[in-house]
C-alpha positions in Angstrom: -0.1 -0.1 0.1 2.9 2.0 1.0 6.3 3.4 1.4 4.7 1.6 4.6 3.5 -1.4 4.2 4.6 -2.4 0.7 9.1 -1.9 0.1 9.2 -5.1 1.5 6.4 -7.2 -0.5 9.6 -8.6 -2.5 8.0 -11.5 -3.5 11.6 -13.2 -2.8 12.4 -15.1 0.3 15.0 -14.3 2.1 17.9 -17.8 2.0 15.8 -18.3 -1.0 17.4 -15.7 -3.6 19.3 -15.5 -6.8 23.3 -16.0 -5.7 24.1 -12.8 -7.5 23.7 -9.0 -6.7 23.9 -5.3 -8.8 26.0 -4.3 -10.9 29.1 -1.5 -8.1 27.5 0.8 -10.1 23.8 0.3 -9.4 24.9 0.0 -5.4 26.6 2.6 -5.1 24.0 4.7 -7.2 21.7 3.4 -4.7 23.8 2.9 -1.4 24.5 7.1 -1.9 20.2 7.2 -1.6 20.5 5.4 1.7 22.8 7.6 3.0 21.5 10.9 1.5 17.8 9.5 3.6 20.7 8.9 7.0 21.8 12.4 6.9 18.3 14.1 6.5 16.7 11.9 8.6 19.1 11.9 11.2 21.2 14.8 11.0 19.0 17.7 9.2 15.6 17.1 10.9 16.5 17.0 14.2 18.2 20.7 13.8 15.1 21.5 12.1 12.4 20.7 14.8 14.6 22.9 17.7 14.4 25.4 15.6 10.6 24.7 15.0 10.5 24.8 19.3 12.8 28.4 19.6 10.6 30.0 17.5 8.7 31.9 20.1 5.2 31.4 17.5 6.3 27.9 16.4 6.3 27.7 20.2 3.3 28.8 20.8 1.7 26.7 18.3 3.1 24.1 19.4 1.6 24.5 23.3 -2.2 25.2 21.9 -1.9 21.9 19.4 -0.1 19.2 22.7 -3.6 20.9 23.7 -5.4 20.2 21.3 -7.0 24.1 22.1 -9.6 25.6 20.7 -8.3 28.8 19.4 -7.0 26.8 15.4 -8.4 23.8 14.0 -5.7 20.7 13.6 -5.5 22.0 10.0 -5.2 25.4 10.9 -2.4 24.9 12.7 -0.6 22.6 10.8 -1.0 25.2 8.2 0.1 28.3 10.2 3.3 25.2 11.1 3.8 24.5 8.1 3.9 28.0 6.5 6.4 28.8 9.5 9.2 25.9 8.9 8.9 26.8 5.1 11.3 30.0 5.8 13.5 27.8 7.8 16.8 27.2 5.0 17.4 23.6 7.1 14.0 22.3 6.8 13.1 23.4 2.9 17.5 21.4 2.8 15.5 18.8 4.6 12.5 18.3 2.4 14.8 18.7 -1.0 16.5 15.6 0.1 13.5 13.5 1.5 11.5 14.3 -2.0 15.1 13.4 -4.1 15.6 10.2 -2.6 11.7 9.6 -3.6 12.4 9.8 -6.8 15.5 8.8 -7.7 14.5 5.5 -5.5 13.0 4.6 -9.5 15.1 7.0 -11.7 18.1 5.1 -10.8 16.7 1.3 -9.5 15.0 0.4 -11.9 17.8 1.1 -14.6 20.2 -1.2 -11.8 17.9 -3.9 -11.8 16.6 -4.0 -15.4 21.4 -5.2 -15.8 20.3 -8.1 -14.5 16.5 -8.7 -15.6 18.1 -12.1 -17.2 19.2 -13.5 -14.1 15.6 -11.9 -12.5 13.5 -13.5 -14.9 15.4 -17.0 -14.5 15.6 -17.3 -11.4 11.7 -16.9 -10.9 11.0 -19.0 -14.2 11.6 -22.0 -11.9 8.8 -22.1 -9.2 5.8 -23.0 -11.8 2.2 -23.5 -10.8 3.0 -26.9 -9.8 4.9 -25.7 -6.3 2.3 -23.1 -5.1 0.8 -23.4 -1.6 -2.5 -22.0 -1.4 -4.8 -20.0 -3.6 -5.0 -16.8 -6.0 -8.1 -15.8 -7.7 -7.4 -13.6 -10.2 -11.1 -11.4 -11.5 -11.7 -11.8 -15.4 -12.8 -8.1 -15.1 -12.8 -5.8 -11.9 -13.9 -1.8 -11.2 -11.2 -0.1 -10.2 -11.9 2.2 -7.5 -12.0 6.6 -9.4 -9.7 6.6 -6.0 -7.3 4.1 -7.1 -6.5 4.3 -10.6 -3.5 6.7 -12.2 -1.8 7.4 -9.2 1.3 6.7 -8.9 1.8 5.8 -5.2 4.7 6.7 -3.6 6.4 8.3 -7.3 6.1 4.6 -8.6 5.8 4.7 -12.5 3.1 3.6 -13.5 1.6 2.7 -9.5 1.4 -0.6 -8.2 1.5 -2.6 -11.6 3.4 0.0 -13.7 6.4 -2.4 -13.6 7.2 -6.1 -14.0 10.3 -6.6 -11.7 9.4 -4.1 -8.7 10.0 -7.4 -6.1 12.8 -7.2 -7.5 13.5 -3.2 -7.0 12.8 -3.7 -3.5 14.2 -6.9 -2.7 17.9 -5.9 -4.2 18.0 -2.4 -4.4 16.3 0.2 -2.1 15.3 -2.3 0.3 17.7 -3.0 1.3 20.3 -0.2 0.1 17.8 2.4 1.4 14.6 1.6 3.5 16.3 -0.4 5.5 17.6 2.9 7.1 13.8 4.4 8.0 13.3 8.4 8.1 11.1 7.8 5.1 7.0 9.6 5.9 5.9 7.8 9.7 9.0 5.2 9.6 11.4 6.6 12.7 15.5 6.5 11.8 16.6 3.0 12.1 13.0 1.7 12.4 13.5 -2.0 11.2 9.8 -2.5 9.3 9.8 -6.4 9.3 10.1 -5.7 13.4 6.8 -3.4 13.5 4.8 -6.0 11.5 5.7 -8.5 13.9 4.6 -6.4 17.2 2.1 -5.5 14.9 1.0 -9.0 14.5 0.9 -9.0 18.7 -1.7 -6.7 19.1 -4.5 -9.9 18.9 -5.7 -10.4 21.9 -6.1 -13.5 22.0 -3.8 -16.4 21.8 -4.7 -18.4 19.0 -7.3 -17.6 15.7 -8.1 -20.1 13.0 -8.9 -18.0 9.7 -7.5 -14.5 9.5 -8.4 -12.1 6.7 -6.1 -8.8 5.4 -7.4 -6.7 3.3 -5.4 -4.8 1.1 -2.6 -7.5 1.4 0.2 -6.2 -1.5 2.7 -8.8 -1.0 1.4 -11.2 1.7 4.9 -9.5 3.8 2.0 -8.9 7.0 0.3 -12.5 6.5 3.7 -13.9 6.9 4.5 -12.0 10.5 0.8 -13.9 10.8 2.5 -16.7 10.0 5.3 -16.5 12.4 2.6 -15.7 15.3 0.4 -17.7 14.7 1.6 -20.4 12.4 -2.2 -22.2 12.4 -4.2 -19.8 11.5 -5.6 -20.8 7.8 -4.2 -16.8 6.3 -6.9 -15.2 3.8 -6.2 -11.5 1.9 -7.2 -9.6 -1.1 -5.9 -6.9 -3.3 -6.1 -4.9 -5.6 -2.7 -5.0 -7.4 -2.2 -8.5 -10.1 1.2 -8.1 -9.5 1.7 -8.0 -5.6 -0.8 -10.9 -5.3 1.3 -12.8 -7.3 4.6 -11.8 -5.7 3.4 -12.3 -2.2 1.7 -15.9 -3.5 5.6 -16.7 -4.9 6.8 -15.3 -1.7 4.3 -17.5 0.8 5.7 -20.7 -1.3 8.8 -20.5 -0.9 8.8 -19.4 2.4 6.3 -23.0 3.0 3.7 -21.7 4.0 0.3 -20.9 2.4 -1.9 -18.1 1.7 -5.7 -17.4 0.4 -5.7 -14.4 -2.1 -8.2 -13.0 -4.3 -8.0 -9.8 -6.2 -11.4 -7.6 -5.1 -12.0 -4.5 -3.8 -12.5 -5.6 -0.4 -14.0 -1.3 0.1 -16.7 -3.3 -1.9 -17.6 -6.8 -2.2 -14.8 -8.8 -1.0 -16.8 -12.2 -1.4 -16.3 -13.4 1.7 -18.9 -15.6 3.7 -21.0 -13.9 6.7 -19.1 -14.6 10.0 -16.1 -16.5 8.2 -13.7 -15.1 10.4 -11.9 -14.2 13.9 -9.1 -11.7 12.7 -9.0 -9.3 10.8 -6.0 -7.2 10.3 -5.1 -4.0 8.5 -1.4 -2.8 7.9 -0.8 1.0 6.5 -4.1 0.3 4.4 -6.1 3.3 6.0 -4.1 6.6 4.7 -4.4 5.0 0.8 -8.0 5.2 1.0 -10.4 8.7 1.2 -12.9 8.3 3.7 -15.7 6.8 2.7 -13.9 3.9 0.9 -12.5 3.7 4.7 -16.0 3.7 6.3 -16.7 0.5 3.2 -14.5 -1.2 4.4 -15.1 -1.7 8.3 -18.8 -2.4 7.2 -17.4 -4.9 5.5 -15.0 -6.4 7.6 -17.8 -6.6 10.5 -19.4 -8.5 7.8 -17.6 -11.0 7.3 -16.0 -11.2 11.2 -17.6 -13.8 13.5 -19.4 -12.4 16.5 -16.9 -11.3 19.6 -13.8 -11.4 16.1 -11.1 -9.0 16.7 -9.6 -6.4 14.6 -6.6 -4.6 15.2 -5.6 -2.0 12.7 -1.9 0.1 11.4 -1.8 3.3 9.8 0.5 5.9 10.7 -0.5 7.8 13.6 -2.8 10.9 13.9 -2.6 14.3 14.1 -3.8 14.5 17.6 -1.3 11.5 19.1 2.3 13.4 17.2 3.6 17.1 17.9 3.2 19.4 15.9 6.2 19.5 13.4 6.2 16.0 13.7 2.2 17.0 12.0 4.2 19.5 8.8 6.3 15.7 8.6 3.8 13.2 7.9 1.2 16.3 6.1 3.9 16.6 3.2 3.5 13.4 2.4 0.6 14.3 0.6 0.8 16.6 -1.8 5.0 15.2 -2.4 4.9 11.5 -2.2 1.4 11.1 -4.2 -0.8 10.2 -0.9 -3.3 11.8 -1.7 -5.6 11.1 1.2 -2.7 11.3 3.8 -3.7 14.0 5.2 -7.1 13.6 4.9 -7.2 10.4 7.5 -4.7 11.4 9.8 -7.4 14.5 10.6 -10.2 11.5 10.8 -10.5 9.0 13.1 -10.4 5.1 12.8 -12.1 5.1 16.3 -15.2 6.7 15.5 -15.5 4.8 12.1 -15.2 1.5 14.2 -17.6 3.0 16.8 -20.0 3.9 13.3 -19.4 0.3 11.8 -20.8 -1.4 15.0 -17.5 -3.0 16.6 -16.6 -2.4 20.1 -13.5 -2.1 23.3 -11.8 0.1 20.3 -8.1 0.9 21.7 -5.6 2.9 20.1 -1.9 3.5 20.9 1.0 3.6 19.2 3.5 1.2 19.6 7.0 3.5 18.7 8.9 6.2 18.3 7.1 9.4 16.8 4.1 7.1 17.6 4.8 4.8 14.5 3.4 2.1 14.1 -0.6 3.4 15.6 -2.7 0.5 16.4 -6.2 0.6 17.1 -7.9 -2.7 17.5 -11.2 -3.2 18.5 -13.5 -6.7 18.1 -17.4 -7.1 17.0 -19.7 -7.7 19.5 -21.3 -10.8 20.9 -24.8 -9.9 19.8 -24.1 -8.8 16.9 -26.8 -9.4 13.4 -25.4 -10.5 10.9 
């Protein structure tokens, strides 16, 4: 779904990868981007944050934000803080580097992968359908939602399905050389996204689940974390992207666990039976949907969940849960990393959406630095009518 969720949706499993690497030229270009990102997030951003706090206007705005003062709306405070930040040369340089790295990930990464296309294709061809575990159901025709169509998510040329070797790009290029450092979007500097997934899965309140569903499952990295924590659970997922689903089934099969995947719009109709799952998880999905679609999605999850079933949601933290400078950083992604709904959802309340859908025992909290992952979990009432 995002830099937060799909950078490791590769379809290429650790311990089962080709015995080759990128060329020296390809590696050097991407390693440079990783170094720039470390410098931007680890050195420049703290300086910009300190300068913002030391400014009298910035400090006053930050204090009002922390207290959720009604004098200004959250949108108004963020806009004023953004205007103030943009006067600062350090902030502007840090944001320039963030945008530069976001673009160059693909400008440098795709040519680096193309140099090894023959090897990647040969490796991929070794696994036939006969070796695949679980199931994969692709749609002959599917109505792509308007909010999803023609968006080049995170500046990926052509969107999720725009390049057939995106799996290899994230596994051998930008994944290990850029993203592993953290410091982009809501991911803190030095954070390990694999561990973040495992920590998210650990938020399920029960020790066992029979069937778990993930809408927007992408390349099944979160389903892999589910398999690690709940090895006996039957795992199902859906996504709009056929490329990510194909890569995801291959990754799961190479790692020896079964997933049951379906191409579907989970905010419309999963084509799953009523009350058929005792667990649902979403990972970095909701900020890629407009609020109206999020409400439809949660209503659909409520329908397919058994009474007493649990839902665990991980997404970037709402603006109210972070300091004002951090809110400005998160808000920046909406206009500069092809994340059109990022700010709209962070202004909204997933807690309220869950309550509207009929869930109970709703709670939300942050797990790591910068309040990310932000966890929201809830339960379908035992007496819920189907």
